[in-house]
C-alpha positions as CSV (number, residue, x, y, z in Angstrom):
1,M,-33.2,-31.4,17.3
2,N,-31.9,-34.8,18.3
3,A,-29.6,-33.3,20.9
4,S,-32.7,-31.7,22.6
5,F,-34.1,-35.1,23.5
6,G,-32.7,-37.9,25.7
7,T,-32.7,-41.6,25.0
8,T,-35.1,-42.4,27.9
9,C,-38.5,-41.0,28.9
10,D,-38.8,-38.8,32.0
11,P,-42.4,-39.3,33.2
12,R,-42.1,-37.1,36.3
13,P,-44.8,-34.5,36.6
14,Y,-43.9,-30.9,36.2
15,T,-45.2,-27.7,37.8
16,A,-46.3,-25.1,35.2
17,V,-45.1,-21.6,35.8
18,P,-47.8,-19.0,35.3
19,A,-47.3,-16.3,32.6
20,R,-45.7,-13.1,33.9
21,V,-47.2,-11.0,31.2
22,D,-50.7,-10.3,30.1
23,L,-51.5,-12.8,27.3
24,R,-54.5,-10.8,26.1
25,E,-52.5,-7.6,25.6
26,R,-52.5,-6.4,22.0
27,N,-50.5,-3.7,20.2
28,T,-52.3,-0.4,20.2
29,S,-52.7,1.8,17.1
30,H,-49.9,3.9,18.5
31,A,-47.4,1.0,18.3
32,W,-44.9,1.3,15.5
33,G,-46.6,0.1,12.3
34,G,-49.9,-0.4,14.2
35,R,-52.1,1.3,11.6
36,A,-50.1,-0.1,8.6
37,S,-50.2,-3.7,9.8
38,G,-53.9,-3.6,10.4
39,G,-54.5,-3.4,6.7
40,M,-52.2,-6.2,5.7
41,N,-53.7,-9.3,4.1
42,F,-52.3,-12.4,5.9
43,A,-54.9,-14.7,4.4
44,K,-53.0,-15.1,1.2
45,E,-49.3,-15.9,1.0
46,D,-47.0,-13.1,-0.4
47,A,-49.9,-10.6,-0.3
48,V,-48.1,-8.4,2.3
49,D,-45.5,-5.8,1.5
50,D,-42.4,-7.8,2.8
51,R,-40.3,-4.6,3.3
52,L,-42.9,-2.9,5.4
53,L,-43.6,-6.1,7.5
54,S,-39.9,-6.6,8.1
55,E,-39.6,-3.0,9.3
56,I,-42.5,-3.3,11.6
57,V,-41.0,-6.5,13.1
58,W,-37.5,-4.8,13.3
59,R,-38.7,-1.7,15.1
60,S,-41.0,-3.7,17.4
61,V,-38.1,-5.7,18.6
62,R,-35.2,-3.1,18.4
63,G,-37.2,0.0,19.2
64,P,-39.0,2.6,17.2
65,D,-35.9,4.7,16.6
66,S,-33.7,1.8,15.4
67,A,-33.1,2.0,11.7
68,M,-33.6,-1.3,9.9
69,P,-30.6,-2.4,7.7
70,A,-31.1,-2.6,4.0
71,P,-32.7,-5.9,3.0
72,R,-30.5,-8.6,1.4
73,H,-32.0,-11.0,-1.0
74,A,-30.4,-14.2,-2.3
75,A,-31.4,-16.8,-4.8
76,F,-30.2,-20.3,-5.3
77,V,-30.0,-21.2,-9.0
78,R,-29.3,-24.7,-10.1
79,T,-28.5,-25.3,-13.7
80,T,-29.1,-28.4,-15.7
81,G,-26.8,-29.8,-18.4
82,S,-29.0,-28.1,-21.1
83,D,-28.6,-24.7,-19.6
84,R,-24.8,-24.5,-19.6
85,D,-22.9,-22.8,-22.3
86,H,-20.9,-25.1,-24.6
87,D,-17.7,-23.4,-25.8
C-alpha cells in the first residue's frame, strides 16, 4: 500500500465521474443462485454453505455455463516442541 501514496499531499480538487451503471439494480430471482442466496444467513459467520456461495460468485462473474473448479483447501499447522516426535 505504501507505493499507492506519495510523500506529499495533493490538495487539488477533483471532478467526480458519475456512475455509468444503475446503483440500485439488484439481481433478480432468475440470476444464477438467486433463490439459493436469498436463504443464506450472512448475520452469523460461517453459517453459509461456502461451496454454494463460491459457486454463486463464480458463475455470476464467469457466466452461468462456466463450471467452477474443484475447491482447494489448505491449512497452516505450527507445531510446538511438545508435539514433535522424539526418536
